[in-house]
N, C-alpha and C positions, 0 to 999 in steps of 0.2 A: 845473321845474328837475330835475337828470336825479338818480335813486336811484342812489350809488357803490355798489360792488359788498362783496361780505364777502372778500375777499380772506385777511382774517387766520384763519378757518373751515379754512385749507388748513393751520394747524400744533398743531390738535389734539393731535398724543401730546405735542407738546415746552409746553404751555402748559397750564391748567387752565382750566374752564368760564367762572368768574370774570376770569378775567385777562383771557381773552378777547373774553367781551363791555365789557369796560372800554376795550377799543383798538379793537373792533368798532364803539364808539357813532358816535365822528366819521362815520363811511363810511357807515353805514345808519339807516333809519329804524327807531325803537322797536321797532314790531310785528315787524318784518323779523327784527330779531336774535332776540326773544323767541320767535319762533319755530325759529330753529334753535337757541338752547338747548334748549327742551323736546325735540328731535327728537335731536342728541348725548344726551341723557339716557338717553334710550329705547336709543337705540345701545350706549350704558353700560352699563346692566341686564339689555340682551339678551346682550350677550357675557359682564356676571356669572353669569348664570344657566344658560349651559350650559356654561361652568368646573365650577359645583358641580354640573352633570350630569354632568358627565364624571367627576367625581373620585369623585362618589358609587357611579359603575359602576367604578370601579378603572381610570381611566384618566387619566394625567397629561398634559393638552398638552405640557407642557418638557421630558419625557421620551420623546414620542415617538418611539424610534430605533429600526433593525433587534435583535432581539431577539439576535441574536450579540454582541452589544457590553455586553450586561447579562453577569452572576455564574450567573445560572439559567438552568434548561432549559424555558418557554413551550414548552407545548405548549397550543396553542388549540382545532385541528380533530381533531387527533388524530397521532398513530405509533407507527407498524409499530416492535415491537422482539423481539428476544427477549432470555428473561428468564436469570438464573441462578440465583434462589430459588422456588422453585415451590409456595412458602409463603406467597411477598410479591413477585409476577408483577410486577406495575406498579413497585412499588416497586426495583425493579433495573435499571429503565432509567437510562440516562444517556448520557452524548456521545458515549461509544465505540459503545454495542453498537441506535442509534438507526437505522434505513433511513428514508433521505433522503430518495430518490430513485431512480427505477425503479419498477415492477409493484407488488412489494410495501407501498409508502409512499403507494404511490394512494386504496386505501379497506380500511377494515375485512375485506369479504369478499376481498379480494386475500392483507392479510395473514394472513388463515386460515387457504393454500394453501402457507405460506412455511416449514412448517417445523413440527414438534410444539413446540419451544421457542419460536415468534411467537406474539405477544398484540398487540392492537391496545388502547393507552392514550391517551385524551383529555379533554380542558378541563379539566385541571389541573396543578400542576404537581410535576414528579419528583425530588430531588436536589437540591430548590434551589439546597442549599448546601453541593452539592459537586462541582459538574459545570459548564461554561460551555456555554451556550443555541447549540444546533449551528443551522444558516439550512435551512430544508426546500425554498429554492429551491437550485438546483444554479448555480454559479460556474464559467467559464472561468477557467482557472490560465496564467497566462503566462512559458514555461519558455525558456532561452537554448537556441539550436540547439545542440544536442550533436554532437560532433565523432567522428570514427572510422570505422572501415569497416561497424558497425550499420547507418548511415545507405541502405548500400544490401545485396543478397544476396551473402555473404562465398563462393556456392555457386558463383555465378552464372559459366559460363566456366571453371569451375577442373577438372583432372583431381585425384582424389581419391586418395589416401594407401594401396596394397595393403598391407598389414602383410606382411610373408613367411611366417609362421609360419600367418594364416590360407589363405593359395595352398597351402600346404604339405599343409593339412589336406582340402582341395578333390581334389587328386591322389590322395590313399589313399580319398578315395569313389567318384572316377571307376573305381579300378579293378574292371575288371571289367563295365561298364554301358555300354553302348549305346543307338542312338538318341536319343529325345528325351531323356532323363533326362542321359545323358549332355552332349547338347549345354546343358541348362540347367545344369548344373553348370559348365561353361566359362566358361557368362555370370556366373556367380556367383563367377567366380572374381577374375573381371576388376573388380569390383565393392571399392570402398573401403569400410569402416566405421572406427566409432568405435571409440576402445582406454580400458579402463579404468586408471584410476592411482587403483584403489583401495587401495594401503599404498605405506606408506613406502621400502621394496623396490624398487619401482620406477618409483623417482625417479635414479637413477645407475645410472652405467654402459653398455658399449657391448651392444651385439647388441640384438635385436628385443623384449625384454623389459621395458625398460624406457624414459623418458619421453627421456632422452637419447639411449637411441640410436636412438629413432623418429625422431626430427626432425635427426641427425647424418644417419642416410639418407637422412632427407627432401629434404635438405640436398642432396644429394651428386647429385641424381636432375637429369633436365635433359629436359621441364619440370619445373621444383622441385613439384610437387604439394600441395596442401594438407589438411592435416593434422587430424583430430576428432580430441580428446581429451576424457575425462570425465571428470572434478574428486569425487573420493567419500571422503572419508576424516575426516568430523564424530567430534566426541566424541557418542559412546552412540548411534552410527547405526543405522538403520533401527528405530528406538525402537517401533513394533507391531508389523512380522511378523517380524524377528529370522532370516530370511531371509539375509540379508546384513550381522551384524552386524559392525561393522569391531574394527580392535587399539585406539582411543584406545577411552579411557573415562572419566568424570569419577569415579567411582569402580570398583577392580579386583575384582569375586570372587575370593577367597585359595582357592576350594576346584574351579572350575573356570577358574581366568585367563581369563573370559571379562565383560564389563559388567556391573556389579551395578546394572540399571535399578530396583528399588526403593528404593535409599536415596538421603535428601535431602543435599545436598552445595552446594555454590555453585560447584562444576566447573572452579576454579581453577587443581588439576594439571592437568585436561583441555587447559584451551583453552591454558595454556604448551606444554603440548604441538603439541599443532594448528598452534599459530602458528610454533611457533619449528624442526619437526620436520616437517614438513610442508607448509606455505604458502611459508613464507620460500624454504627450497631450491628447489619448485615455480615461485616468480616468476625465482629466480637464471636459471634454465636457460631458462624463456623469453626473456627477456630476453637471452640471448647467441646464442638461435638466430629469435625471432619477428621480425629485421628483413628476415631474407633465407629464412622459410617462414611460408608463409600457415596461422594459428592460430585453430582454435574451439574453443574452451570451454563444456561444458554444466558447470554448476557445481552442485556437491550436490544432485542430483536425490532428490525423495522429502523432504526436510529439509521445505522452509518449507507443502508440502502437509499433511504431519502436524501439523504446526502446529495448521493451519486445521481439520482433521477429526480427529484423534485426543487432542484434549486432556484427555476423559474418563480416556482410556485410561493409569494410572496411569504406567507406560513413559516418555511422554511428555508429560504432566500433570507428571510428576515437574522440580520449580525446577531442577534439575543439567540436566536434556536442554533445558529451555525455555529457558534461558541458553548452552546448551553452541551450538545452532543460530541461536540471533539474533544471539548476540555473533559467531558463530564465522563463520558466512553474510555477517555484516557485514566484518568484518575481510577474510578472502579477498576480498569482490568490489572494497571500497576498492583494495586491494595490483593486482588486475588492471587494473583502470582508470588510478590513477596511476601506474604501473611500467610498465606494457606495455599503451600505447594502441593497437596494431597488430592484439593481440588480440581477437577479436567473442564475447562471452560471449551463453550462453542461460543463462536461466533458468527454474526448471521452476516453471511455474505449473497441472501440475496437467491435468485434463483433468473434461469435463461430468460425468460417469458419480462420476468421483471427490468433486470437492463437494459436490454436492450438491444441498440447498435452497439459497436464496438466501443464506438469515441466514450460511451457510459462505463463501459469495464475500465477503459484506462484513467479515467475520472476518478472510480471506485477505488 
């Protein structure tokens, strides 16, 4: 007589042991089914023991998901961070100041070479209730293909606009020169340069001293040259050096008439002035000429690097200056991209010697 197979045991997750035994008895010999039941009980016991051991070690099988889905910063192997409170270095770690990739994040030794405010924190949760977890695995972000001239070199094959005032200065400098010096000055005279639009008075009007005059002159030439402009008039401009302090202020010093970089404010008035009397007129002029004249704009140099490296300076760390730079820069950039798509925009990312240690790059 053939021994029937025990197919009923393939549905163990859907039925209890006793139920399966009763259904299997017509198909199996008693001794065979008892052995299978004992084996099943042993397997279940081992799984339960493993679950208890994992739970005791602080792990829950049902919640083993990537740390980024939780509401806490789980630092297991260690994290390199820059601290803001020297008396509580690891206590000031958070999602915004972790080094999650690159040289600094690889080891404690590497972290120690990343600046005086860098510290290695590991093996514990930090700011668990305040910050969301940050994955330490780099992820690839897919973005839509951008449109516009920034996809290619806007200078390639273009004749550069030569500012007539600069050319006149070279003519004056060449008087009385000869030989190699004169030859070099003649060559320099024919090289185009960027023009600074660093105050509102340079926006409107004819002639080579205004934005409107420069673009009008360029449009009249054949071939039409490329014009490079430096957009530069943020509120509280040049907060650190003050070598080129601007005309738009968050708060005006009534004694000197210059920007008062010490007074805290929301910079509401300064931002309103910047948007309405500098950004919007600049955009209107660009819209008028950018279809016929190739234009490159270098947007607010110094501003973002100052936020990355000079926040400890009270003039740059002032909440008025911080808001003016962040909100003003974003407003200007969005206006340029949305309303003058033919204009190529360059952002000032400073340089390695300026940004310095890796934690400054992360803040930037």
